N, C-alpha and C positions, 0 to 999 in steps of 0.2 A: 417506497417505503422499505423494502429489503435492503436497499443499498444504505439507507440511513441506520438501519439496525447494524449492518456490517461494519459501518464507520464506528459506531459507538462501542462495538466489541473490540475493534483493532486499535482505536486511538490510545487507550491506556498503555498498551504495550509499546508504543512509540517512545514514550518517555523512558523506557528501559534499554533503548538502543544503547550500544556503547558510544562513550563520549568522543571517540575518534571520528565518529560519523558527522559530528556537528549537529546541526538542527535537521531532524528527519520530520517529514510531513507527508500525510496522506492526501494526495492532490485530487484523486477521483477514484469512485468505485462503479464499476460496471457490472450489472447482473444480467446474465444471459436471459433471454425471453422463456426459456424453459426452466430456469432456476437451477441449471446444472452447476454453473460457475458464478463466483463473485470475484472478479479481477480487481485487485487494489493496486493503484498506481501510486508509487512513492517517489519522493525525491530527498536527497540528502546533500547538504553543503559540502561535505569533504569526501566521504568514502561510501558512495551509494551501494557497490557491491557487498560491502561489509554490512550494511543495513539490511539489505536484501537477504544476506544469509542468516542474519540474527532473526528476523521475522519468519523466515521459512522454517526456521528450527523450532519455532513455537505454534506451528500449524495446528497440531493435535489439540491443544488446549483452546486455541481460538475456535477450531471447529466444535468442540463441546460447549463453549460459551454461546456460539451462535445458534446451536441447536436448542439450548435452553431459553435463549431470548426470543427466538422465532415461534417455537413449538408448532412447527408445521411438519407435514409428512416427509417432504424432501427438503433437506437443507443444502443449499449451494455449497460447493467446495471452493475454499478460499484459496487463491493463488495471488502471489505478489509479482509485480512487474516494475521496473525502473521507468518512470515517466520520461519519455524521450523529449517532451516539450522543453524541459529545463535545459537540456544540452543544446538543443536547437536554438534556444534564446541566447544562450551564452555564445554560440558560434556566430549568430547574427550581430551580437554585441562586438565581437573580436573583428568582425568583417567591416563594420562601421567605424571602428577606431582607427582601422588601417587606411581608410580613404580620406 
C-alpha cells in the first residue's frame, strides 16, 4: 500500500524530467519493512544520471506530498536509484547480437 502511494506521489514529477533524458519511468518502488525508506528505481532512455539528478533535486517537495498523502506518524524517506535491470538487458541484447 505504501509503495503505491509513493508511486502516485512521484509519477507526476516524471513528466517534468528534462527532455534530454528521453522517456523516464518508475520501474519499481521498494519500501523497507520498518518504513524508513522508499527506494524508487527509475529508468531513462537517454541520460539516466540527468534524470536521477533532476528527481533528487525535488526530494523535499516529494517528501511533503508523501507525508500529506500517507498521514502516518513515520513517513519513509524517498531515495532514487537507477534500475540496473535496464542496463543488464541492453548488455544481454548486445551479447546476443554479436553471436
